[in-house]
C-alpha positions in Angstrom: 8.6 10.0 18.8 7.1 8.3 15.6 3.8 9.6 14.5 0.8 7.4 15.9 -1.9 6.2 13.4 -4.5 6.9 15.9 -3.8 10.7 16.3 -5.5 12.7 13.7 -3.9 15.7 12.4 -5.8 18.8 13.4 -5.4 22.5 12.7 -3.5 24.5 15.4 -6.0 27.2 16.5 -3.2 29.7 16.6 -1.1 28.8 13.6 -3.5 27.0 11.4 -0.8 24.4 10.9 -1.7 20.7 11.2 -0.6 18.8 14.4 -1.1 15.3 15.6 -3.5 15.6 18.5 -4.1 13.1 21.4 -7.8 13.4 22.6 -9.5 11.3 25.1 -12.6 10.0 23.5 -14.9 6.9 22.6 -16.8 5.4 19.9 -20.4 5.0 21.4 -21.1 2.0 19.4 -18.9 -0.1 17.2 -20.9 -2.7 15.0 -18.7 -5.0 12.8 -20.4 -7.1 10.1 -19.4 -9.7 7.8 -21.0 -10.2 4.5 -21.4 -13.5 2.5 -18.4 -12.7 0.4 -16.2 -12.1 3.7 -16.3 -8.4 3.5 -16.1 -6.7 6.9 -17.5 -3.2 7.3 -17.2 -1.4 10.6 -19.7 1.3 11.9 -18.6 3.8 14.3 -21.9 5.1 15.9 -21.9 8.5 17.7 -25.2 8.8 19.5 -26.3 12.3 20.6 -29.2 13.5 22.4 -31.2 16.7 21.8 -29.0 18.7 24.1 -25.3 19.3 24.1 -22.9 19.8 21.3 -19.9 18.2 19.6 -16.5 18.5 21.4 -13.9 20.4 19.5 -12.9 18.2 16.5 -14.9 15.3 17.6 -15.8 14.2 14.1 -11.9 14.2 13.1 -11.2 12.3 16.2 -13.8 9.7 15.3 -12.3 9.5 11.7 -8.8 9.1 13.2 -10.0 6.3 15.6 -12.0 4.4 12.8 -8.9 4.4 10.6 -6.4 3.6 13.3 -8.5 0.5 14.2 -8.8 -0.9 10.5 -7.7 -4.6 10.5 -7.1 -4.8 14.2 -8.5 -8.2 15.7 -9.3 -6.3 18.9 -12.0 -4.2 16.9 -13.2 -7.1 14.8 -10.8 -6.8 11.8 -13.1 -4.6 9.8 -11.9 -3.5 6.4 -13.8 -0.3 5.7 -15.4 1.9 7.9 -18.3 4.5 8.1 -19.0 7.0 10.8 -22.6 7.2 11.6 -24.3 10.1 13.4 -27.6 9.2 15.4 -29.3 12.4 16.7 -32.5 14.3 16.7 -33.0 16.5 13.6 -32.6 19.6 15.8 -29.1 18.4 17.0 -28.0 17.7 13.6 -29.3 21.0 12.1 -27.8 23.1 14.9 -24.1 22.1 14.0 -24.4 21.2 10.2 -20.8 21.8 9.6 -19.5 19.1 11.9 -22.6 16.8 11.5 -21.8 16.6 7.9 -18.4 15.4 8.5 -19.9 12.1 9.5 -20.3 9.7 6.5 -23.9 8.9 7.4 -26.8 10.5 9.5 -29.9 8.7 11.0 -32.4 10.8 12.9 -33.7 9.4 16.1 -37.3 10.3 14.7 -36.6 7.8 11.8 -35.5 5.1 14.2 -38.7 5.6 16.2 -40.8 5.4 13.2 -39.3 2.0 12.3 -38.8 0.6 15.8 -41.9 1.1 18.0 -40.2 0.4 21.1 -38.2 3.8 20.6 -41.4 5.8 19.8 
């Protein structure tokens, strides 16, 4: 079977070798924008609450999905992507290793300061 673009290569927990892994998952919010010059960035946004944790390899799966959806009309034909983690600071700090795998981070506190409806 040919390697699928949407399957990230993840380390096997026993051997450490890289394997294509199929994982059930979703992007919480996909926002695609178009600039005046026609550039189309896509933001894959993961929204976390103050409780809970990342699932195993969740950031890597997000990245694989973002890459696989590049240029697909079904997902807005975006040309570049970012992964944005939106979460309380305590969630972010509790798992810095995985949280830093997202390309951007916005705390819920920062959102609440700028958007009173969230405060």
